[in-house]
C-alpha positions in Angstrom: 0.0 0.1 -0.1 1.4 3.0 -0.9 2.3 5.6 1.9 0.4 8.4 0.3 -2.7 6.7 -0.2 -5.9 7.6 1.5 -6.7 4.2 3.2 -3.2 4.3 4.5 -3.4 8.0 5.8 -7.1 7.5 6.9 -5.8 4.2 9.2 -2.7 6.7 10.4 -5.4 9.2 11.4 -7.3 6.7 13.1 -4.3 5.4 15.2 -3.4 8.8 16.4 -7.2 9.0 17.6 -7.2 5.6 19.3 -3.9 6.8 21.2 -5.5 9.9 22.2 -8.3 7.8 23.7 -6.1 5.9 25.7 -4.1 8.5 27.2 -7.2 10.0 28.2 -8.6 6.9 29.9 -5.1 6.6 31.6 -5.5 10.6 32.5 -9.0 9.7 33.9 -8.1 6.4 35.9 -4.7 7.2 36.8 -3.4 3.5 36.7 0.3 4.3 37.2 -0.4 6.9 40.2 2.6 5.4 42.6 5.1 6.0 39.7 3.3 9.2 38.5 3.6 10.6 42.1 7.4 9.3 42.4 8.4 11.5 39.5 6.5 14.6 41.0 4.5 14.9 37.8 0.8 16.0 37.1 -1.4 13.6 35.5 -1.6 16.0 32.4 2.5 15.8 31.6 2.4 12.2 32.8 -0.3 11.0 30.4 -1.0 13.5 27.8 1.9 15.8 27.6 4.2 13.1 25.8 6.7 14.8 23.7 9.6 13.4 21.4 12.9 14.3 22.8 16.4 14.1 22.0 18.5 11.8 24.1 21.3 14.1 25.1 21.7 15.5 28.7 20.7 18.9 28.8 21.0 21.4 31.8 18.0 23.5 32.9 17.7 26.2 35.7 15.2 25.5 38.3 12.4 28.4 37.9 12.2 28.4 42.0 15.8 27.8 43.5 17.6 29.0 40.4 20.0 26.1 40.5 21.4 24.4 37.5 20.6 20.7 36.9 21.3 18.2 33.8 18.2 16.5 32.7 18.8 13.1 30.9 17.0 14.2 27.5 15.8 17.3 26.2 12.2 17.8 27.2 13.5 19.0 30.5 11.6 20.1 33.8 10.8 23.8 34.9 11.5 22.8 38.8 14.1 20.6 40.5 12.8 17.8 42.5 13.2 19.6 45.8 11.6 22.5 44.9 8.7 20.4 43.1 8.4 18.5 46.5 8.2 21.4 48.8 6.0 23.5 46.7 3.5 20.6 46.0 3.7 21.3 42.2 4.9 19.0 39.0 8.5 19.4 38.4 7.6 19.5 34.7 5.0 22.3 34.2 4.9 23.7 38.1 0.8 23.0 38.0 -0.5 21.9 41.4 -0.1 18.2 41.8 -3.3 16.2 41.5 
């Protein structure tokens, strides 16, 4: 089947929609809550805001304490774990933990 055929493209779109539905279901049911909380991530960042990142150590500056940290990929956090835990916020986006 050619990669630009309408059938192939329709199947790709259906696959994306199914993926979105699965992630929304995970958001609603929070099946990995213990792991998510250990990572100090809100439900949105853990289940919905999934981004492609480069596998390269990347530095970031915590928006609270202003210290510089290394992150294991290019999708860096906004807050260090210590500050995120103290403020009870998501280390990735800064939203309240849910």
